[in-house]
C-alpha positions in Angstrom: -6.7 -9.2 -5.5 -7.6 -7.5 -8.7 -8.0 -9.2 -12.3 -7.6 -8.6 -15.8 -10.1 -9.3 -18.4 -10.2 -12.7 -20.2 -8.9 -12.0 -23.7 -5.3 -12.4 -24.5 -4.9 -8.4 -25.9 -6.4 -6.9 -22.4 -4.7 -8.5 -20.5 -1.5 -7.9 -21.8 -2.1 -4.0 -21.6 -4.3 -4.2 -18.4 -3.2 -3.5 -14.9 -3.7 -6.0 -12.2 -5.7 -3.7 -9.3 -4.4 -3.3 -6.0 -5.6 -3.6 -2.7 -7.0 -0.8 -0.3 -8.1 -2.0 3.4 -8.9 0.3 5.6 -10.5 0.1 9.1 -10.4 0.3 12.6 -6.3 0.2 15.1 -6.9 -3.6 15.7 -9.5 -5.2 12.2 -6.6 -7.0 10.5 -5.7 -5.2 8.2 -2.3 -5.4 8.5 -2.2 -8.9 9.1 -3.9 -9.5 6.0 -1.7 -7.4 3.6 1.2 -9.5 5.6 -0.1 -12.4 4.8 -0.4 -11.6 1.1 2.8 -10.6 1.3 4.9 -13.2 2.9 3.4 -15.8 -0.4 5.2 -13.9 -2.8 8.6 -14.4 -3.8 11.4 -11.9 -2.6 12.8 -9.5 -4.9 9.5 -8.6 -6.6 8.4 -7.1 -3.1 8.3 -4.8 -0.9 6.8 -3.0 2.3 7.4 -0.4 4.0 5.8 2.3 6.7 4.0 5.5 4.1 5.8 7.6 6.1 8.4 6.3 5.8 8.0 5.4 1.7 7.6 9.5 1.0 10.3 10.7 3.6 12.5 8.5 1.2 10.6 10.1 -1.8 11.1 13.6 -0.9 15.1 12.8 -0.2 15.4 11.3 -4.0 13.8 13.5 -5.7 16.4 16.0 -3.5 19.6 13.3 -5.0 17.4 13.5 -8.6 17.9 18.0 -8.9 21.0 17.9 -6.3 23.4 15.7 -7.0 21.6 13.8 -10.5 21.5 17.7 -11.8 18.2 16.4 -13.8 14.9 18.9 -14.7 11.4 18.1 -15.0 9.8 13.9 -15.4 13.5 13.0 -15.0 13.8 13.9 -11.7 10.7 11.9 -11.3 12.1 9.2 -13.8 14.6 8.5 -11.9 12.8 8.1 -8.4 10.6 5.3 -10.1 13.3 3.8 -11.3 14.7 3.9 -8.2 12.3 2.9 -6.7 11.0 -0.3 -8.6 14.5 -1.8 -8.8 13.0 -3.5 -4.4 10.1 -5.0 -6.5 7.6 -4.1 -8.6 5.0 -4.9 -5.4 4.2 -2.0 -3.1 3.3 -2.8 0.6 1.8 0.4 2.6 0.5 0.4 6.2 -0.5 2.7 8.0 -1.3 4.5 3.7 -1.9 8.8 5.5 -1.4 12.3 4.2 -2.0 14.5 5.7 1.6 17.1 4.5 0.8 19.1 1.9 4.5 18.3 -0.2 3.5 14.8 -0.1 0.0 15.8 -1.5 1.6 17.9 -4.1 3.3 14.9 -5.7 1.4 12.4 -5.4 -0.9 11.7 -8.2 3.0 12.5 -10.6 4.0 9.5 -8.7 1.9 7.4 -8.5 0.4 7.4 -12.0 4.1 6.7 -12.5 4.8 4.2 -10.6 1.7 2.5 -12.2 2.6 3.0 -15.9 5.1 1.0 -15.0 3.5 -1.9 -13.8 2.8 -2.0 -9.5 1.1 -3.3 -7.8 0.2 -0.7 -4.4 -1.6 -2.9 -1.8 -2.3 -0.2 1.2 -4.0 -0.3 5.0 -5.4 2.7 6.8 -7.5 3.8 8.9 -9.3 6.0 6.5 -11.6 5.4 3.8 -9.3 6.9 0.4 -12.5 9.6 0.0 -11.0 11.0 3.7 -7.0 11.4 2.8 -5.9 14.7 3.5 -9.0 15.6 4.4 -8.7 19.2 5.6 -5.9 19.9 4.1 -4.8 23.0 2.0 -5.2 23.0 -1.8 -7.5 19.1 -1.7 -8.4 19.8 -4.3 -5.6 19.4 -6.0 -5.2 15.9 -4.4 -8.7 15.1 -5.9 -7.4 13.7 -8.3 -4.6 11.2 -7.0 -7.5 9.8 -4.3 -8.8 9.1 -8.1 -6.3 7.5 -9.8 -5.8 4.9 -6.2 -9.7 3.9 -6.5 -9.7 3.2 -10.1 -6.4 1.6 -9.5 -7.0 -0.5 -5.6 -9.8 -2.7 -4.9 -11.0 -1.2 -1.8 -12.2 -2.9 1.0 -13.7 -1.2 4.3 -13.2 -3.6 7.1 -15.1 -1.0 9.6 -17.6 -3.9 10.7 -15.0 -5.8 12.6 -15.8 -4.5 16.2 -13.1 -6.9 17.1 -10.2 -5.9 18.7 -7.5 -9.2 17.1 -4.5 -7.1 19.5 -7.2 -7.0 22.8 -8.4 -11.1 22.0 -4.3 -12.6 22.5 -4.1 -10.0 25.6 -7.6 -10.7 26.8 -6.2 -15.2 26.7 -3.2 -14.8 27.7 -4.3 -13.4 30.3 -6.8 -15.9 31.8 -4.5 -18.8 30.6 -6.5 -19.2 27.8 -4.7 -21.3 24.9 -3.1 -18.9 22.5 -4.5 -18.4 19.4 -1.8 -19.3 16.2 -2.2 -18.9 12.2 -1.0 -23.1 10.4 -0.1 -22.0 7.5 1.1 -26.2 6.5 -1.8 -27.4 4.6 -2.3 -30.7 6.2 -4.8 -29.1 9.1 -3.7 -32.1 11.2 -0.2 -30.8 10.9 1.8 -29.7 14.4 4.3 -26.8 13.9 
């Protein structure tokens, strides 16, 4: 994951870069993200399907405007504060943008999230440049893509020819040994 400069002043002000993993179905994007997520202490992290996250954001925006009676920047500040109560490391599975309502708020929302020190780890079947491709008023969405590329290390997994979901099915059907992930530091440990 990202790193900050070694200079003391720069390091204290530098935003740790997140990771945006993109590639084909079954290439291991979610598995990689889950390994990272599971390695973090609880309370600092949250993992959510991106579509569910955006539904929650729209509900919070509605509540901020109509229940809390907030206006202007206070609406987004309320939503960001509420979102970050659950953790500043946000892991998104299936990051995609197909809705104009989502597309028009993402830069404003994520700019505030990043200003609060949020780190994003996301999986997607599309590179950032293809998000909201062909969408209405996409030119207004392009600054979000630039923000995402600036704050995340973009990692392509398109070179993987293996669909790991099918490997397990194939091996199980043939009676071959199942594949396990050993989390022990002792490579000979039986878990």
